[in-house]
C-alpha positions as a Markdown table, in Angstrom:
| # | Residue | x | y | z |
|---|---|---|---|---|
| 1 | Met | 15.5 | 15.3 | 10.8 |
| 2 | Lys | 17.5 | 15.8 | 7.2 |
| 3 | Phe | 16.9 | 15.1 | 3.7 |
| 4 | His | 20.0 | 13.9 | 0.6 |
| 5 | Thr | 19.1 | 14.6 | -2.4 |
| 6 | Ala | 21.5 | 12.2 | -5.0 |
| 7 | Asn | 23.6 | 12.8 | -7.7 |
| 8 | Val | 20.7 | 12.5 | -11.2 |
| 9 | Pro | 20.6 | 12.2 | -14.3 |
| 10 | Leu | 22.0 | 15.0 | -16.6 |
| 11 | Leu | 18.2 | 15.7 | -17.8 |
| 12 | Val | 16.9 | 16.2 | -14.7 |
| 13 | Leu | 20.0 | 17.5 | -13.1 |
| 14 | Cys | 19.6 | 20.0 | -15.5 |
| 15 | Cys | 15.7 | 20.5 | -15.0 |
| 16 | Ser | 16.2 | 21.1 | -11.5 |
| 17 | Leu | 18.1 | 24.6 | -12.3 |
| 18 | Leu | 15.0 | 25.4 | -13.1 |
| 19 | Thr | 13.3 | 27.0 | -10.7 |
| 20 | Thr | 10.4 | 24.2 | -8.9 |
| 21 | Val | 6.9 | 24.4 | -8.3 |
| 22 | Pro | 5.2 | 23.0 | -5.7 |
| 23 | Val | 2.3 | 20.8 | -6.2 |
| 24 | Leu | 0.3 | 21.9 | -2.9 |
| 25 | Ala | -2.3 | 19.6 | -1.1 |
| 26 | Gly | -6.0 | 21.2 | -0.6 |
| 27 | Ser | -8.8 | 19.6 | 0.2 |
| 28 | Ala | -12.3 | 19.4 | -0.7 |
| 29 | Pro | -15.3 | 17.0 | 0.8 |
| 30 | Ala | -14.5 | 14.0 | 2.9 |
| 31 | Ala | -17.6 | 11.1 | 2.1 |
| 32 | Ala | -15.9 | 12.0 | -2.1 |
| 33 | Glu | -17.0 | 8.4 | -3.8 |
| 34 | Thr | -13.7 | 6.3 | -3.9 |
| 35 | Ser | -13.3 | 3.7 | -6.5 |
| 36 | Ser | -10.1 | 3.9 | -8.1 |
| 37 | Thr | -7.0 | 6.1 | -7.7 |
| 38 | Thr | -6.8 | 8.6 | -9.1 |
| 39 | Ala | -4.9 | 12.0 | -9.0 |
| 40 | Ser | -6.6 | 13.5 | -5.9 |
| 41 | Gln | -7.4 | 10.0 | -4.3 |
| 42 | Trp | -5.1 | 6.7 | -3.0 |
| 43 | Pro | -7.9 | 5.2 | -1.1 |
| 44 | Met | -6.8 | 1.7 | -0.1 |
| 45 | Phe | -3.2 | -0.1 | 1.0 |
| 46 | Arg | -1.6 | 0.1 | -2.7 |
| 47 | Gly | -3.6 | 2.5 | -4.0 |
| 48 | Ala | -6.1 | 0.3 | -6.3 |
| 49 | Gln | -7.7 | -3.1 | -6.0 |
| 50 | Asp | -5.1 | -5.5 | -7.9 |
| 51 | Leu | -2.7 | -4.4 | -5.4 |
| 52 | Arg | -0.1 | -3.4 | -8.2 |
| 53 | Gly | 1.0 | -0.1 | -6.3 |
| 54 | Val | 1.2 | 2.5 | -9.6 |
| 55 | Val | 0.5 | 5.8 | -9.3 |
| 56 | Glu | -2.3 | 5.7 | -12.6 |
| 57 | Asn | -2.3 | 9.6 | -12.6 |
| 58 | Pro | 1.3 | 10.9 | -11.7 |
| 59 | Pro | 2.9 | 14.4 | -12.5 |
| 60 | Ser | 3.8 | 14.8 | -15.5 |
| 61 | Ala | 6.8 | 15.7 | -14.9 |
| 62 | Pro | 9.7 | 13.9 | -12.8 |
| 63 | Leu | 9.6 | 13.9 | -9.2 |
| 64 | Asp | 12.6 | 15.8 | -8.3 |
| 65 | Ser | 12.0 | 15.9 | -4.0 |
| 66 | Leu | 9.7 | 16.0 | -1.5 |
| 67 | Ser | 8.7 | 18.8 | 1.5 |
| 68 | Leu | 7.8 | 17.6 | 4.9 |
| 69 | Ser | 4.7 | 19.7 | 4.8 |
| 70 | Trp | 3.5 | 18.4 | 8.3 |
| 71 | Thr | 4.0 | 15.9 | 10.9 |
| 72 | Phe | 0.8 | 14.6 | 13.2 |
| 73 | Lys | 1.9 | 12.8 | 16.4 |
| 74 | Thr | -0.2 | 9.8 | 17.6 |
| 75 | Gly | 0.3 | 7.6 | 20.8 |
| 76 | Gly | 1.6 | 4.4 | 19.5 |
| 77 | Pro | 4.0 | 3.4 | 16.6 |
| 78 | Val | 2.1 | 3.8 | 12.9 |
| 79 | Lys | 2.6 | 0.7 | 11.0 |
| 80 | Ser | -0.3 | 1.7 | 9.0 |
| 81 | Ser | -0.5 | 2.5 | 5.4 |
| 82 | Ala | -2.9 | 5.7 | 4.7 |
| 83 | Ala | -5.4 | 6.7 | 2.8 |
| 84 | Ile | -6.1 | 9.6 | 0.8 |
| 85 | Ala | -9.5 | 10.4 | 0.1 |
| 86 | Gly | -12.0 | 13.5 | -0.5 |
| 87 | Gly | -9.1 | 15.7 | 1.1 |
| 88 | Arg | -8.2 | 13.6 | 3.7 |
| 89 | Val | -6.0 | 11.4 | 5.0 |
| 90 | Phe | -7.1 | 7.6 | 7.1 |
| 91 | Val | -5.2 | 6.1 | 9.4 |
| 92 | Gly | -4.0 | 4.0 | 11.8 |
| 93 | Ser | -2.3 | 3.4 | 14.8 |
| 94 | Asn | -0.8 | 1.2 | 17.6 |
| 95 | Asp | -2.5 | 3.7 | 20.2 |
| 96 | Asn | -5.9 | 1.7 | 18.8 |
| 97 | Asn | -7.2 | 4.8 | 17.0 |
| 98 | Val | -8.4 | 5.3 | 14.2 |
| 99 | Tyr | -7.6 | 8.8 | 12.6 |
| 100 | Ala | -9.1 | 11.2 | 10.2 |
| 101 | Leu | -6.3 | 14.9 | 9.4 |
| 102 | Asn | -7.1 | 17.0 | 6.8 |
| 103 | Leu | -5.1 | 15.9 | 4.2 |
| 104 | Ala | -3.7 | 20.4 | 3.4 |
| 105 | Asp | -2.9 | 20.7 | 7.2 |
| 106 | Gly | -2.1 | 17.0 | 8.7 |
| 107 | Lys | -4.7 | 18.5 | 11.8 |
| 108 | Ala | -7.4 | 15.5 | 13.4 |
| 109 | Val | -10.5 | 15.5 | 11.8 |
| 110 | Trp | -12.4 | 12.6 | 13.8 |
| 111 | Thr | -10.8 | 10.1 | 16.1 |
| 112 | Phe | -12.5 | 5.9 | 16.6 |
| 113 | Lys | -10.5 | 4.0 | 19.6 |
| 114 | Thr | -11.1 | 0.1 | 18.5 |
| 115 | Gly | -10.0 | -1.9 | 21.0 |
| 116 | Asp | -6.5 | -2.8 | 19.8 |
| 117 | Ala | -3.5 | -2.1 | 17.7 |
| 118 | Val | -4.7 | -0.3 | 14.2 |
| 119 | Glu | -1.7 | -1.9 | 11.8 |
| 120 | Ser | -4.5 | -2.7 | 8.6 |
| 121 | Ser | -4.7 | 0.0 | 6.2 |
| 122 | Pro | -7.9 | 1.7 | 5.8 |
| 123 | Leu | -10.0 | 1.6 | 3.0 |
| 124 | Val | -12.5 | 4.3 | 2.1 |
| 125 | Leu | -15.9 | 3.8 | -0.6 |
| 126 | Asp | -18.6 | 5.5 | -0.9 |
| 127 | Gly | -18.3 | 7.8 | 2.4 |
| 128 | Val | -17.4 | 4.7 | 4.3 |
| 129 | Val | -13.9 | 4.2 | 5.7 |
| 130 | Phe | -13.5 | 0.4 | 6.4 |
| 131 | Ala | -10.8 | -0.4 | 8.8 |
| 132 | Gly | -9.4 | -3.9 | 10.5 |
| 133 | Ser | -8.3 | -4.2 | 14.4 |
| 134 | Cys | -6.2 | -6.3 | 16.3 |
| 135 | Asp | -9.7 | -6.4 | 18.5 |
| 136 | Gly | -10.3 | -9.0 | 15.4 |
| 137 | Asn | -12.7 | -6.6 | 14.1 |
| 138 | Leu | -13.5 | -4.9 | 10.9 |
| 139 | Tyr | -15.2 | -1.4 | 11.1 |
| 140 | Ala | -17.2 | 1.1 | 8.7 |
| 141 | Leu | -17.0 | 3.9 | 9.6 |
| 142 | Asp | -18.9 | 7.1 | 8.6 |
| 143 | Ala | -16.0 | 9.1 | 6.4 |
| 144 | Ala | -16.9 | 12.9 | 7.4 |
| 145 | Thr | -17.9 | 12.2 | 10.9 |
| 146 | Gly | -16.0 | 9.1 | 12.3 |
| 147 | Leu | -19.7 | 7.1 | 13.8 |
| 148 | Leu | -19.7 | 3.8 | 13.5 |
| 149 | Gln | -21.9 | 2.5 | 11.0 |
| 150 | Trp | -21.4 | -1.8 | 11.9 |
| 151 | Lys | -18.9 | -3.9 | 13.0 |
| 152 | Tyr | -18.2 | -7.1 | 11.8 |
| 153 | Thr | -15.9 | -9.7 | 14.0 |
| 154 | Thr | -14.1 | -12.8 | 12.6 |
| 155 | Gly | -12.3 | -15.2 | 15.1 |
| 156 | Asp | -8.4 | -13.2 | 15.3 |
| 157 | Lys | -6.8 | -10.2 | 15.0 |
| 158 | Ile | -7.0 | -8.4 | 11.7 |
| 159 | Met | -3.7 | -7.4 | 10.0 |
| 160 | Gly | -3.7 | -7.0 | 6.6 |
| 161 | Ala | -5.9 | -4.2 | 4.7 |
| 162 | Pro | -9.4 | -4.9 | 3.6 |
| 163 | Asn | -10.3 | -4.6 | -0.8 |
| 164 | Trp | -13.7 | -4.4 | -2.6 |
| 165 | Ala | -15.4 | -5.4 | -5.1 |
| 166 | Arg | -18.4 | -4.6 | -6.9 |
| 167 | Ser | -21.0 | -8.6 | -7.1 |
| 168 | Gly | -24.2 | -7.1 | -9.1 |
| 169 | Thr | -25.1 | -4.4 | -7.7 |
| 170 | Ala | -23.7 | -4.8 | -4.5 |
| 171 | Asn | -20.7 | -3.7 | -2.6 |
| 172 | Arg | -18.4 | -6.5 | -1.3 |
| 173 | Ile | -15.8 | -6.2 | 1.4 |
| 174 | Leu | -12.4 | -8.6 | 1.7 |
| 175 | Ile | -10.6 | -9.0 | 4.9 |
| 176 | Gly | -8.2 | -11.6 | 6.0 |
| 177 | Ser | -8.3 | -12.2 | 9.3 |
| 178 | Tyr | -6.0 | -14.7 | 11.8 |
| 179 | Asp | -8.7 | -16.5 | 12.2 |
| 180 | Asn | -7.5 | -18.5 | 9.1 |
| 181 | His | -10.1 | -17.2 | 7.0 |
| 182 | Ile | -11.2 | -14.7 | 4.2 |
| 183 | His | -14.3 | -13.1 | 5.0 |
| 184 | Cys | -16.7 | -11.6 | 2.0 |
| 185 | Ile | -19.0 | -8.9 | 3.4 |
| 186 | Asp | -21.5 | -6.8 | 2.5 |
| 187 | Ala | -20.6 | -3.3 | 2.3 |
| 188 | Val | -23.9 | -2.1 | 3.6 |
| 189 | Thr | -25.0 | -3.9 | 6.4 |
| 190 | Gly | -21.8 | -5.6 | 7.6 |
| 191 | Lys | -23.1 | -9.0 | 7.2 |
| 192 | Ala | -20.7 | -11.8 | 6.6 |
| 193 | Val | -21.5 | -13.2 | 2.3 |
| 194 | Trp | -19.2 | -16.2 | 2.4 |
| 195 | Thr | -16.1 | -17.1 | 4.2 |
| 196 | Tyr | -13.1 | -18.9 | 2.9 |
| 197 | Asp | -10.9 | -21.3 | 5.4 |
| 198 | Thr | -7.6 | -22.3 | 4.9 |
| 199 | Gly | -6.3 | -23.7 | 7.5 |
| 200 | Asn | -3.5 | -20.9 | 8.4 |
| 201 | Tyr | -3.4 | -17.3 | 9.1 |
| 202 | Ile | -3.6 | -14.9 | 6.7 |
| 203 | Asn | -1.3 | -11.4 | 7.3 |
| 204 | Gly | -1.5 | -9.7 | 3.6 |
| 205 | Ala | -4.4 | -8.0 | 1.9 |
| 206 | Pro | -6.8 | -9.8 | -0.9 |
| 207 | Ala | -5.8 | -8.7 | -4.9 |
| 208 | Ile | -8.7 | -8.1 | -6.8 |
| 209 | Gly | -8.6 | -9.2 | -10.3 |
| 210 | Gly | -10.7 | -11.0 | -13.4 |
| 211 | Gly | -13.7 | -12.4 | -10.9 |
| 212 | Arg | -10.8 | -13.6 | -8.5 |
| 213 | Val | -9.9 | -12.9 | -5.0 |
| 214 | Val | -6.1 | -13.4 | -5.0 |
| 215 | Phe | -4.0 | -14.1 | -1.2 |
| 216 | Gly | -0.9 | -15.2 | 0.2 |
| 217 | Gly | -1.0 | -17.2 | 3.6 |
| 218 | Cys | 0.9 | -18.4 | 6.3 |
| 219 | Asp | 0.0 | -21.8 | 4.4 |
| 220 | Ala | 3.0 | -20.9 | 1.5 |
| 221 | Lys | -0.1 | -21.1 | -1.4 |
| 222 | Ile | -0.7 | -18.5 | -3.3 |
| 223 | His | -4.5 | -18.6 | -3.4 |
| 224 | Ala | -7.3 | -17.7 | -5.8 |
| 225 | Leu | -10.9 | -17.9 | -5.4 |
| 226 | Ser | -13.9 | -17.1 | -7.3 |
| 227 | Leu | -15.6 | -13.4 | -6.0 |
| 228 | Ala | -19.1 | -14.6 | -6.4 |
| 229 | Asp | -19.6 | -17.3 | -4.3 |
| 230 | Gly | -15.8 | -18.2 | -2.7 |
| 231 | Thr | -14.9 | -21.2 | -4.2 |
| 232 | Leu | -11.2 | -22.7 | -5.1 |
| 233 | Leu | -10.3 | -21.7 | -8.1 |
| 234 | Lys | -6.8 | -22.5 | -8.6 |
| 235 | Glu | -3.9 | -23.0 | -5.7 |
| 236 | Val | -0.4 | -22.8 | -6.3 |
| 237 | Glu | 1.9 | -23.6 | -4.1 |
| 238 | Ala | 4.4 | -20.6 | -3.3 |
| 239 | Gly | 7.6 | -22.8 | -1.2 |
| 240 | Ala | 7.0 | -20.7 | 2.2 |
| 241 | Tyr | 4.7 | -18.6 | 3.6 |
| 242 | Ile | 3.0 | -15.3 | 2.1 |
| 243 | Ala | 3.5 | -12.6 | 5.0 |
| 244 | Gly | 2.8 | -9.0 | 2.7 |
| 245 | Ser | 0.5 | -8.8 | 0.1 |
| 246 | Cys | -0.1 | -10.2 | -3.6 |
| 247 | Ala | 0.1 | -7.8 | -7.0 |
| 248 | Val | -2.6 | -9.0 | -9.5 |
| 249 | His | -1.7 | -8.4 | -13.4 |
| 250 | Gly | -3.4 | -10.0 | -15.7 |
| 251 | Asn | -4.0 | -13.7 | -15.2 |
| 252 | Arg | -0.7 | -13.4 | -12.8 |
| 253 | Ala | -0.2 | -13.2 | -9.7 |
| 254 | Tyr | 3.3 | -11.9 | -7.7 |
| 255 | Ala | 4.4 | -12.1 | -4.4 |
| 256 | Gly | 7.5 | -12.0 | -1.7 |
| 257 | His | 7.5 | -15.0 | 0.6 |
| 258 | Tyr | 9.9 | -16.0 | 3.7 |
| 259 | Gly | 11.5 | -18.8 | 1.5 |
| 260 | Asn | 13.9 | -15.9 | 0.6 |
| 261 | Arg | 12.5 | -15.8 | -3.2 |
| 262 | Val | 10.0 | -13.0 | -4.9 |
| 263 | Val | 7.3 | -15.5 | -7.1 |
| 264 | Cys | 5.4 | -15.0 | -10.4 |
| 265 | Ala | 2.4 | -17.7 | -10.3 |
| 266 | Asp | -0.5 | -17.8 | -13.6 |
| 267 | Leu | -3.6 | -17.8 | -11.9 |
| 268 | Gln | -5.1 | -20.0 | -14.9 |
| 269 | Thr | -2.6 | -22.8 | -15.2 |
| 270 | Gly | -1.5 | -22.6 | -11.0 |
| 271 | Ala | 2.4 | -23.2 | -12.0 |
| 272 | Val | 5.0 | -20.6 | -10.7 |
| 273 | Val | 6.3 | -18.7 | -13.7 |
| 274 | Trp | 9.1 | -18.2 | -12.2 |
| 275 | Ser | 11.5 | -17.2 | -9.1 |
| 276 | Tyr | 13.5 | -14.8 | -7.6 |
| 277 | Glu | 16.2 | -14.9 | -4.5 |
| 278 | Ser | 19.2 | -12.8 | -4.3 |
| 279 | Glu | 20.2 | -13.5 | -1.0 |
| 280 | Glu | 19.4 | -15.2 | 2.1 |
| 281 | Gln | 16.9 | -13.6 | 3.4 |
| 282 | Pro | 12.8 | -12.9 | 3.6 |
| 283 | Tyr | 10.4 | -10.6 | 1.7 |
| 284 | Phe | 7.6 | -8.7 | 3.8 |
| 285 | Ser | 7.3 | -6.3 | 1.3 |
| 286 | Ser | 4.3 | -6.0 | -0.9 |
| 287 | Pro | 5.6 | -5.6 | -4.3 |
| 288 | Ala | 4.8 | -2.7 | -6.8 |
| 289 | Val | 4.4 | -4.0 | -10.8 |
| 290 | Thr | 4.4 | -1.6 | -13.9 |
| 291 | Gly | 3.5 | -4.5 | -16.3 |
| 292 | Gln | 7.7 | -4.4 | -17.2 |
| 293 | Gln | 8.8 | -4.5 | -13.6 |
| 294 | Val | 8.1 | -6.0 | -10.6 |
| 295 | Ile | 9.8 | -3.4 | -7.6 |
| 296 | Ile | 10.1 | -5.3 | -3.6 |
| 297 | Gly | 11.9 | -4.7 | -0.5 |
| 298 | Gly | 14.1 | -7.4 | 1.0 |
| 299 | Arg | 15.1 | -8.1 | 4.2 |
| 300 | Asp | 18.8 | -7.9 | 3.1 |
| 301 | Lys | 18.1 | -4.3 | 3.7 |
| 302 | Lys | 17.5 | -3.4 | -0.2 |
| 303 | Val | 15.2 | -2.4 | -2.6 |
| 304 | His | 14.7 | -5.2 | -5.7 |
| 305 | Cys | 13.7 | -4.1 | -9.2 |
| 306 | Leu | 13.2 | -7.3 | -11.6 |
| 307 | Asp | 12.3 | -7.8 | -14.9 |
| 308 | Cys | 8.3 | -8.5 | -14.5 |
| 309 | Ala | 8.5 | -12.2 | -17.9 |
| 310 | Thr | 11.1 | -13.2 | -16.4 |
| 311 | Gly | 11.7 | -12.6 | -12.7 |
| 312 | Lys | 15.2 | -11.5 | -13.9 |
| 313 | Ala | 17.4 | -8.9 | -11.6 |
| 314 | Ile | 17.0 | -5.3 | -13.5 |
| 315 | Trp | 18.9 | -3.1 | -10.3 |
| 316 | Thr | 19.2 | -3.3 | -6.3 |
| 317 | Phe | 19.2 | -0.5 | -4.6 |
| 318 | Ser | 21.0 | -0.2 | -0.7 |
| 319 | Thr | 19.4 | 1.0 | 2.2 |
| 320 | Arg | 20.8 | 0.5 | 5.5 |
| 321 | Ala | 18.0 | -1.4 | 7.0 |
| 322 | Lys | 15.7 | -3.8 | 5.6 |
| 323 | Val | 12.6 | -2.6 | 3.4 |
| 324 | Asp | 9.4 | -4.7 | 5.1 |
| 325 | Ala | 7.2 | -1.4 | 3.6 |
| 326 | Ser | 5.8 | -1.4 | 0.3 |
| 327 | Pro | 7.3 | 1.0 | -2.8 |
| 328 | Val | 5.4 | 2.7 | -4.9 |
| 329 | Val | 5.8 | 3.4 | -8.5 |
| 330 | Cys | 5.4 | 7.4 | -9.1 |
| 331 | Gly | 5.8 | 7.9 | -13.2 |
| 332 | Pro | 9.2 | 7.4 | -13.5 |
| 333 | Arg | 10.5 | 7.3 | -10.2 |
| 334 | Ile | 9.7 | 5.1 | -7.1 |
| 335 | Ile | 9.0 | 5.9 | -3.9 |
| 336 | Ala | 10.3 | 4.2 | -0.6 |
| 337 | Gly | 10.5 | 3.7 | 3.4 |
| 338 | Ser | 13.0 | 1.5 | 5.1 |
| 339 | Asp | 13.8 | 0.7 | 9.1 |
| 340 | Asp | 16.5 | 2.3 | 8.8 |
| 341 | Gly | 14.5 | 5.4 | 9.1 |
| 342 | Arg | 14.6 | 7.0 | 5.7 |
| 343 | Leu | 12.3 | 8.0 | 2.8 |
| 344 | Tyr | 13.4 | 7.6 | -0.5 |
| 345 | Val | 12.6 | 8.2 | -4.4 |
| 346 | Leu | 14.9 | 6.5 | -6.9 |
| 347 | Asn | 15.3 | 6.1 | -10.3 |
| 348 | Leu | 12.8 | 4.0 | -12.1 |
| 349 | Ala | 15.3 | 2.9 | -15.0 |
| 350 | Asp | 18.0 | 2.2 | -12.7 |
| 351 | Gly | 17.8 | 2.4 | -9.4 |
| 352 | Lys | 19.9 | 5.4 | -8.6 |
| 353 | Leu | 19.1 | 8.3 | -5.4 |
| 354 | Val | 16.9 | 11.1 | -6.5 |
| 355 | Trp | 16.2 | 12.3 | -2.9 |
| 356 | Ser | 16.0 | 11.1 | 0.4 |
| 357 | Tyr | 14.5 | 12.4 | 4.0 |
| 358 | Glu | 15.6 | 10.9 | 7.5 |
| 359 | Ile | 12.9 | 10.7 | 9.9 |
| 360 | Gly | 15.0 | 8.7 | 12.4 |
| 361 | Lys | 12.5 | 5.7 | 13.0 |
| 362 | Ala | 11.3 | 2.5 | 11.2 |
| 363 | Leu | 8.9 | 3.0 | 8.4 |
| 364 | Ser | 7.1 | -0.1 | 7.9 |
| 365 | Ala | 4.4 | 2.1 | 6.4 |
| 366 | Ser | 3.9 | 2.4 | 3.1 |
| 367 | Pro | 3.4 | 5.6 | 1.1 |
| 368 | Ala | 0.6 | 6.6 | 0.1 |
| 369 | Val | 0.6 | 9.3 | -2.7 |
| 370 | Ala | -2.5 | 11.7 | -3.7 |
| 371 | Gly | -3.6 | 14.9 | -4.3 |
| 372 | Gly | 0.3 | 16.5 | -5.0 |
| 373 | Ala | 0.9 | 15.3 | -1.7 |
| 374 | Val | 3.1 | 11.8 | -0.1 |
| 375 | Val | 2.2 | 11.2 | 3.1 |
| 376 | Ile | 3.6 | 7.7 | 5.8 |
| 377 | Gly | 3.4 | 6.5 | 9.0 |
| 378 | Ser | 6.6 | 6.0 | 11.5 |
| 379 | Glu | 7.2 | 4.1 | 14.3 |
| 380 | Asp | 7.9 | 7.7 | 16.4 |
| 381 | Gly | 4.1 | 7.2 | 16.3 |
| 382 | Ser | 4.0 | 10.0 | 13.8 |
| 383 | Val | 2.1 | 10.9 | 9.9 |
| 384 | Tyr | 4.6 | 12.0 | 7.4 |
| 385 | Gly | 2.8 | 14.6 | 5.0 |
| 386 | Phe | 5.0 | 15.6 | 2.3 |
| 387 | Thr | 4.6 | 18.0 | -0.8 |
| 388 | Met | 5.8 | 17.4 | -4.0 |
| 389 | Thr | 8.4 | 19.1 | -6.3 |
| 390 | Val | 8.6 | 18.7 | -9.5 |
| 391 | Ser | 10.1 | 20.8 | -12.0 |
| 392 | Ala | 8.9 | 23.7 | -13.6 |
| 393 | Ala | 9.5 | 22.9 | -17.3 |
| 394 | Thr | 6.7 | 20.7 | -17.5 |
| 395 | Ser | 4.6 | 21.4 | -14.6 |
| 396 | Glu | 2.3 | 23.8 | -15.2 |
| 397 | Thr | -0.5 | 22.0 | -15.7 |
| 398 | Ile | -0.3 | 20.0 | -12.3 |
| 399 | Arg | -2.6 | 21.7 | -9.8 |
C-alpha cells in the first residue's frame, strides 16, 4: 500500500508546512439516535436522507491527507458502503455478514449472518441497524448487540440501501428490491405500510425530500412517490436504466444512467432540466450535490464536476479505472474511490489531486465520513479506517 501527495495550491502548501493535527476518532455508546449527518455520524448511504453525499459539518480547515488507522478483514469483497453511528462502523460483506466494528480501532463488536451477500449499505436509526441482503430480506438488528428484531421479506435480492422518513409519529423504512417494488415498512413492527410496483429492477436507494420518495430504476425512469401512501406524483423519462441512486436538492433530482448521461429532473413539472454527456461510457456512481456542483464518477475512468444549474462541465479528474463508487464532498475537498484501487482526495474548486492512497483492489463501495475518520470497504475483502489530518493553523477546535 502506498500514499501519494500531489502538488497543491499555494495556500494549502503553505499550511502544510505547519504542524498537522490528526483528528482522532473516538468511541461512544452504539445505540445513539441518529437522524441526519453530524460531525460524528454518517448513519446511512450518502450520509442523509436526500442522498446528496455532503458532510454537513466538515472540519474547519481543509483536509490535507488521511492516515491509515486500522483494517478489518472479512471473508469476501466489501461492496457495501459503511454507516458510522455511536462510535461504531456498520458494514456488509459478500461473505453474507453484517459487521459492527469499533470506529476507533476497527475491532469487531458483533457479526450477523444473512443468507447471501450483503452489498446493501446499512442504515442506523434509533439504536437499530437496518440492512438488506441478496437473500431478499431486510433485517432489523439491535445496534448494541446485533440481535435480530425482525426481518421483512421481498420477492428478490436487495442491492440498494434502505432510507427512512417520519410519517406522523411513526418512522418508516424505504427499500428497493429486484422484485421491482419500493417497499415502505414500519420501523418498529417490520410490517408493510405500502408497496409500489415499477415493473423492473430497482438497484439503487430511494432518496427522501419534500414529502417524496425519489428513485430511479431499470425501467429508465425517475419516480417521485408520495411518502404518505406510495401514490405516483411524477415520472420522468431518463433515457436509460438507472443503476445508482438519485440525489435530491430542493425540487430537483440528479442521477447518472447507462445511456452515458447525467440528468437533472424537475420533480414538480416532470421535465428533464439538463442532460450531460462526455464520452460513450455509462454512469453507475451516485452523484454528490452541493447546490452549486454535481460530482459523479463515470465508467470513463473519470470523476466529473458539473454546474448544478446548467449541467456544464466544470472539471474532470482522470483515474486509472472506472469510478463506480460515489464521491463525498467534505468542505472544500472531495473523497472518491476508484476501481484502480486508489482512494483520492481532490480539490472541489478545480479537481486537482491533493492526496491519494493505493489499496490495490477495486473500491466500489463509497466512503463514509464522520468523527474525524473516513471508512471504506474494498473488493480485497477488507474495511479500511483512516484518520483525517488537517492544517494546525485553523484546526484547534476540531476534536
